[in-house]
N, C-alpha and C positions, 0 to 999 in steps of 0.2 A: 504493500500500500504506500510505501515511501515513494515508489515510482510515480504513483498518481500525484502525490504532493509535489514531487520534483517537476512533473510536467505542468502542473498548475502554476508553479513558481516561474517556470520558463515562459509560459504563455503570458503571465502577468508582467514579467520583466520586459518582454518584447513589446507588449502593449503600452507600458508606462515609460520605460527608460528610453525606448526608441525615439519618441517625440521629444523627450528631454535632451538627448544627445544632439538631435538635429537642431533644436532651438539654440543650444549653446554654440554649435558650430556656426549657424547663421549670425548669431549676435556677435561672436568674436570676429567674423569676417567683416561685418558692417562696421564694427568699432575700428578694426585695422584700416579699413578704407577711409573712415572719417578722420583718423589721426594722420593718414597720409595726405589729406587735403587741407591741413591746417595752414595758416598764413604766417608761421614763424619766419620762414625764409624771406617772404616778401617784406615783413616788418624789419628784418635785419638789413635788407638791401635799402629800404627806405631810410632807415636810421643812418646808414653810411652816406647816402646822398644828402640828407639833411646836415650831416656833419661837414661834408665838403662845402656845401653852399654857405653854411654859417661861418666857416673858416674864411671863405673868400670875402663875405660881407664884413667880418671882423677886421681883416687886414685892410680892406678899403676904408673902413671907418678910422682905423689907426692912422693911415696915410693922410686922410683928410684932417684929422685932428693935429697931426704933426705940421702940416702945411699952414693951418690956421695959426698955430703957435709961432711959426717962423715969420709969418706975415704980421705978427703983433696984434692979431684980432682977438685974443683971449687974455684975460688977466689971471695970473696964477694965484694959488693959495700957498702962502709961505709957512714953512715949519722950521724955525731956527734950531740949531744944534743944541743950544742951551736949554730948549724945552723938550728934549727927547722923552722925558717921562710921561708927557701928556699927548704924545703922538697917537694918531689912529693906528689901528693894527696894520692896515695895508701899507701905510707910509713907513712904519717901523720895519715891516718885512722887506720892503724895497731897499731901505738903507742898509740892512744887514746883508742883502744879496751882493752888494759891491758893484752893481751895474751903474753905468753913467745915466741911462734913461730906460724907461720901460712902460708898458701899457697894462692896464688891469680894469676889470669890471667892478663897479662899486654901486653904492646906493642901496636903499632898503630892499628894493626889488631886483637888483642887478641890472637896472636899466640906465646906468651911467658909465660912460667910458672915461677912464682916468689916464692922463699922461704924466708920469713922474720923472723929474730931472734932478740929478744930484749936483749940488754946489759945495764949495768948501765950508761955508758956514750955515748952509740951510738946504732944505729939500723943497722944490717947487712942485705943486700938483695942479695940473690943468684938467678941468672937468667939462664934459659935454653930455647933455641929456639926450638919451636915445629912446625916449618913450614912443616917439612916432616911427621908429625903425622896426623892421620885422626880425631883427637879430634876437631879441629876448624871446620872442614867440618861437622862433626856430630852435633856440636853445632848449626851451621847455619841451617842445615836441620831440627833439632828439633824446632828451633825458628820459621821457616817458617810454619812447619806443625801445631804448636800450634796456631800461628796467624790465620791460615785458619780455624781451628776448632772453635776458639773463634768467628771469623767473622760469620761463619755459624750459630752458636748458637744464636748470637744476632739478626739474621734476621728470620722472619716468612715467609718462602717461599710460603707456601700454601695460606696465606692471600694475599701475594704480587702478586700471579698469579690469584687466583680464584676470588677475589673481582673485579679487573679490568675486568676480563672476564665476570663476571655476569653483571657489569655495562654496558659494551659494548653491551651485549645481550639484556639488558633491554632497552637501548636507541634504538637499532635496532627494537625491538618489538614495542615500542611506535611510531616510525617513520612509521613502516609498518601499524599499525592500523590507523594512520592519513591518509596515502595514500589510504588504503582500504575504509575508510569512505568517502573520496572524490569521488572515483570511484563508490562506491555503490550508493551514492547520485546522481552522474551524470547518472547512468544507470536507477535508479528507478524514478527519477523526470519526464523524458518524458513519461514513462509508466503511472505514476500517472496523468499527464496532459491528456493523451489519455483516461484514464479511466473516469476522470471527464467530458471530452467532450462527451463520450459515454453516461454517465448518464444524462447529459443535453439533448442530442439528444433523448434518450428514454423518457424523460419527456415532449417532444414536442417542444423543442427549436431547430428548424431546421436552425437557423442562426449561430449556434456555429461553430467555425473553430479553428484549431490549426495551429500555425506558423511552417512550415517545415524548421527549421534552420539547420538541419543535412543532411548529404549526405549518411548515412548508412541505415541499414534496418529499424531503427526506423523512420528516415525521410521519407522513402518510405511508411511506415504505416501511417504517418501523411498525406501524399499526398493522399493515398487511402481513408482515412477517409474524407478528404475535398471533394474528388470527390463523395463519397457516399452521403455526406450531401447536396452537390449541386444537385445531382440527386433526392434526396428525396424532397428537397425544390421545385425543378422545377415540380416534379410529383404532389406535393400538390397543387401548383398553377394551374396546368392543371386540376386537379380534381375539384377544386373550380370553375374554368371557365366552365368546362363541366357540373357541377351541375347547375350553373346559366343558361347556355344555354339550359339545359333540361327543366328548369322551363319556360324559355321564349318560347321554342318550344311548350310546352303545351298551353301557353297563345296564341301564334300565331295561332295554329291550331283552338283554340276555337274562336278567333276573326275572322279568315278567314271564318269559318263555319257560324258564327252568322251574319257577316256584309256583306260579298260579295254578297249574294243572294238578299240583300235589296238595295244595291247601284244602280245597273243597272236599276231597275224599277223606282226608285226615279229620277234618271237623265233623263231617257226617258220621264217620265211623265211631269217633269218640262219643258223640251224642247218642248213637244207637247202643253202644256198650253201656252207657249210663242208664239208658231206658230199660235195658234187659237185665240189669243187675238185680238179683233177688233181694227181698227184704232180709235184713240181717244187721249185725253189729257193724259190718264194714261198708254198708251201702252209703252212709253219710260221708265217709271219707272218700269213697269212690266218686260220689257226685261232686264233692269239692275239687278233687283232682281233675275230673273231667271238665269242670267249669274253668279251671285255670288254663287247661290246654286249649279249650275253645276260645277263651279270651286272647291268648297269645296268637292263635291262628288268625283271629280277626285283625289283630295288630299287624301281622305279617301281610295279610291281604290289603290292609290300608297302605302299607309301604309299597307293595307291588303296584297298587293303583296310582300312587304318587309318582313312582318311576315310570309307569306307563304314560301318565300325563306329560312328564318331562320329555320322554322319548317320542311322543306323538308329534307329527307334523301336519296339523290340520290345514286345509286349503285356506289361503288368505284372500278375502274379497274386499277390495277397496271401494269405498263409497263416501259421499259427503254427508256429514251429519252435524248436528248442533251439540257441541261438547258440554254446554251449560245444561241442556236438557238431560243428557246422559248422567252428569254428575248429580243433578237433582233427583233423578229416578233411582240411582244407586243409594243415595243418602236416605230417601224415603223407605227403600227396601230394608236397609239395615237398622233404621230407627226401631222397627218392630222387634228385631232380634236383640237390640241393646237399648231397652227403654231407660236404663239407668244412666246413659251417656247423653250429653247435650251436643247435638249436631248443629253447626252454624255454617252458613255459606256466604261468601263474598265474591259475587260473580261479576264478570266484565259487563260494561254498560250495554254493549251490543253483542248479540250471540255470535261468538267466533266459530265459523264453520271450518272443519278440518276434513281432510281426505285420508281415511285410514280404514282398518277393519273394525267395524263397530263392536262386534262380539269380543274381539281381543281386548279392545279398550275397556269394555264393560268388565271383563275379567280382571284387568289390571286395577281399575278403580275399586272393585269389590275387595281385592286383596289388600290394597292400601288402606281403605276405610275400615276393614275388619281388624287389621293389625293396629290401627290407631285407636279403635274402640277398646281392644284388649289392653293396650298400653295405658290408656287414660284411666280405665277402671270406673267403678261406680262413682257418680258425681263429677267425672272428668268431662273435658270439652274436646271435641274434634272440629277442626275448622277446614273447610274446603274453599279453595280460591282458584279462579280462572282469570287469566290476563293475556293480552296480546303483546308479544315482544318481537318487533321486527317482522320477519316472515314466519314466525312460529307462534303457537299457543301453549301457554304453560298452565298445567293443572297441578296445584299443590295441595297436599294433605298434611295438616299440623295436628298434633295432639298435646295434651297437658300432662303427659306421663313423665316418668323419671328421666327420659332421654337415653342416649346411647353413649357408651364408652368409646374411647379411641379405637380399641381393639375391635369392638363391634362394628364401627364404621368401616374399618378396613376389610372386613370379611362378610359384609351384609349379603352380597350377591353370590357368595360361594355356596354351591350345593351341599346339603347335609349339615350346614352350619346354622343352628337354630338357637335363639336366646329366649324361647318360650318353653314352658314345661311340656305342652302337648304338641309342640311344633315339629314338623318333619325337616325343616331347613331347606325346603325346595320351593316355597311359595314365592319369595322375592326373585329367585332365579328364573322361575317360570314367567313371572310378571315382566321381568326385564327382557326375556326372550320374546315375549309377546309385543313389548314396546318396540324392540328392534325390528320385528317383522312388520310392524305398522309404520316403520320409517322414523321412529322417534327414539327416546331413551328415558331412563329413570336415573335420578341421582339423589343423594342424600344432601340436604341443605340445612341451614340454621333455622331452628323452629321459632315461631313467634309466641308460642304458648309455654315455652320452657322445656318442652319435650322434644321428641323426634319430629322430623318433617321430611317429606319426599316430594320431588318435582317430576312430573311426567311432561315431557316436551313432545309436541306433535307439530307437523308442518301445516301451514295454511295452503290449501289448494294445490299441493304438490304430490306427485306420485312417490310413495315411500321408497320404492326400489331405487329411485334415483338418488336417494340420500345415502345408500349403502354402496360401498365400493364393490368391485367384482369379486374380490376375495371374500369380503364379509357376506355377500349374497350366497356365495358357494357354501360357506360354513352354515348359514341359516338354513339353506335348502339341502343340507346333507341327507344322507340316506336315513330313512326312518326304520 
């Protein structure tokens, strides 16, 4: 069954991870293409052009300022050597450089061009405002472009995007596999349980059952398996019973044949001998001995008749009849025989019609009601119930007697096993055989009145022979 789970996992993985892998591949390809189309190189080229243009403008501005100073068009700002401690930073830096002259950008916003000239006793600074020039703007643009290029170079965009994408994909794949393993196990486990139950059933363990805890198709399969196991177990029990009955039938036929022809002459001879015994002191003893012999012969005849009934195979005639009416008729018949017992009926609301042998059903109900009356005793209660259950009719007989022991329940339908003083032990065996011939069965159930209870099950409108397997029918219709 692990192969089934592995196949399910493979199918789920192909169905789930396939689209995930394709999505990751497409995403990475699109990301790579997007990164290849970025404008870093263009920005770098533009920054270099801005730098060259700004340098040219700066040199031109410096030459113009130098020409204006030479023409005497600008007045300098003087910084004497004696005041070096209060010089501006740019002036002090120029003096320390040792150059004769030089240019620098100054002002709060860098929009002033300064021309510094060294003298023996002072430093002259000529200033021209460049607010209307494009040089500061170009310088700012160049600075921003250069910063952008440097920032892009310091970052690895491919690693920054691809690695998190692969990590997310891997996490999703692991989560998917965990979920798939869970559902594959959930699907394969009940199938594995059903397979194990089938193997045990095939090995002969008809008591195996599976718990139908699901409401889906697998749960329905579990219920179907349990019904099949119940039917097989019930069929096996019926086959065992029919096999035993067949053995007892053969024994009954032999006993009836060997004994019945000898009992009547023995009884008649003993009665004749007792009648011809002359009067005398031994006549009373002889009459008592003859009575004992006759009584025992009568008991033997009774047993022979019981075995003859067990071995008999009367023809079965199926017909439709009202089981409520049959139960009422049998109850009324037995009320006269047991006036000390209270009979009560709880019949189905509508008359359930069954198809069976009416005479056999009457005999079965007579046996069950008679046994219930004897078990209940004077002042006891016997309850008869009819009910429709699916495609069958149930006829139950309950009594308020002492009930049955566990040993009695296990051997109730065994021939010659009787738990009554005057019982032959064949009544329930014959009754169950009649029920089987009628397409039904008898079982012992939990009583409602505290005593024993039996249930006769008959089919609604079905031919009883169809309810028996070919093997069971062969046993029921064995030689008489």
